[in-house]
C-alpha positions, 0 to 999 in steps of 0.5 A: 278626458273624452277625445275623438278624432274622425273625418268631418262631413256636411253635418259638422259645419255648426261645430266648425263655426263655434270654434274660436280660432282668432282667424277673421274671414277664415276660408276654411269656414267659407269653403267648408262644403268643398273641403269635405267632398271630392279630393278633399279630406277634413278631420276634426279632433273633438275634446270634451265634446267640442271641436278643438282642432281641424286638419285635412289634406287634398289629393293632387294627381291622385298620388300627392297629398298636401296636408293643411287647414290646421286650425285650433280653438284658442280655448284648447291650445297648449294641450298638443291637440294640433300635433296629435291630429296632424299626426293622425291625418299624416298617417291617414294620407300615407295609408291611402293606397294611391298616395306616394308623397305627403307634404305640407306648405307653411310660411317661414314665419309660422313657427308653431306650424313648423314645429308641428311638421318637424315633430312629425319628421317631415323634411324640408324640400324647398323654401320659396316666396309666393311673389305676387304683382299687379302688372310688370311694366317696371321690369319690361325693357321693350325686348321681343317676347319669347316664342310659344311652344305648341308641340306636345312632344317638345313640351314633354321634352322640356318637362323631362329635362327640367323636372322628371329627371331631376325630381325638382319641386314643381309649382303645380298650383299657387300654394301647391308645389310638389316633387315632380312625378309623371302623373302631375303632367298629363297631356291635357294639362301640358296642352292647356299650359302655355310654354315659351322658349327664349331665342337660343332655346336655353330657357323655358317659361310656363304660364297658366291660369289659377284661381285662389279667391282671385285670378292668377297668372302663374308664371313658372321660371325655374332659374334665378337669372330673372334680369338677364333674359331679354323678353322674359317679363314681356312674355309674362306681361302679355299673358297677364294682360290677356287674363286681366282684360277678361277677368271679372275679379282682381288679377295677379301674377304669381311666381315662386321665387327662390330667396336668391331670385327675389334678392336680384329684383331691382328696388322698384320691383312690383312684387309683394313678397310675404314670408317665404313658403316652406315645403315639408314632405315625405314619401309614403312608402308602400309595402309590397304585397308579393 
């Protein structure tokens, strides 16, 4: 039984297009050219001359690899091919000398993907809703917005306290959370991201722009007391309106919310709450060369 696993390139696009995955308007097909270049790696398992499964990873901060784009041809399912390929890709990422952590993010209701990741021995790091909304007016109560932090040292102090000292999961991009490490927080990014403090300097909000098919204002608030902090929603809304006023495409607010935070939202909240995302991962330990 002929079976080959290799990294895909531009010339493999016709093979991808002939796969029968059952996914309509699959983004892997739409952005294939991007997925085989730059910080992206895409691999294929060819079974009996046909591309039967694909899987890949993307590098973030040059040290975090996120595995994804797992697809299988329906004509080849039941042969454990996706697990074989994902195991191969996991090892490829671990063998990259720059990678220190490897993970995968899948929705809680995606039981086949979860079974694959658990078979590979990956641990669950977090479970959060990728909550999205178009406007937050129902959550505002007229409180004044929070004060913006512009000083880089002040921003670094907050990141050290909340993430680097704790190793907490940080929502680096929409769909891409990672355990915090210093290389995820470059000075360039910290200066670009907007930081806000509440009146008594006990709470922090970060907002930043992202694009994943649509425009997103990603709002990062690492506490569950969403309704107990006056001015929080007003601060997020102000930045969202600025983005929405200039965006040519649809625009949304994105927040990673724990189950507890999501449960605290009022009945008339504006968020869409799909199945929570589960972050699986493992450290890619490197053997000393000394």
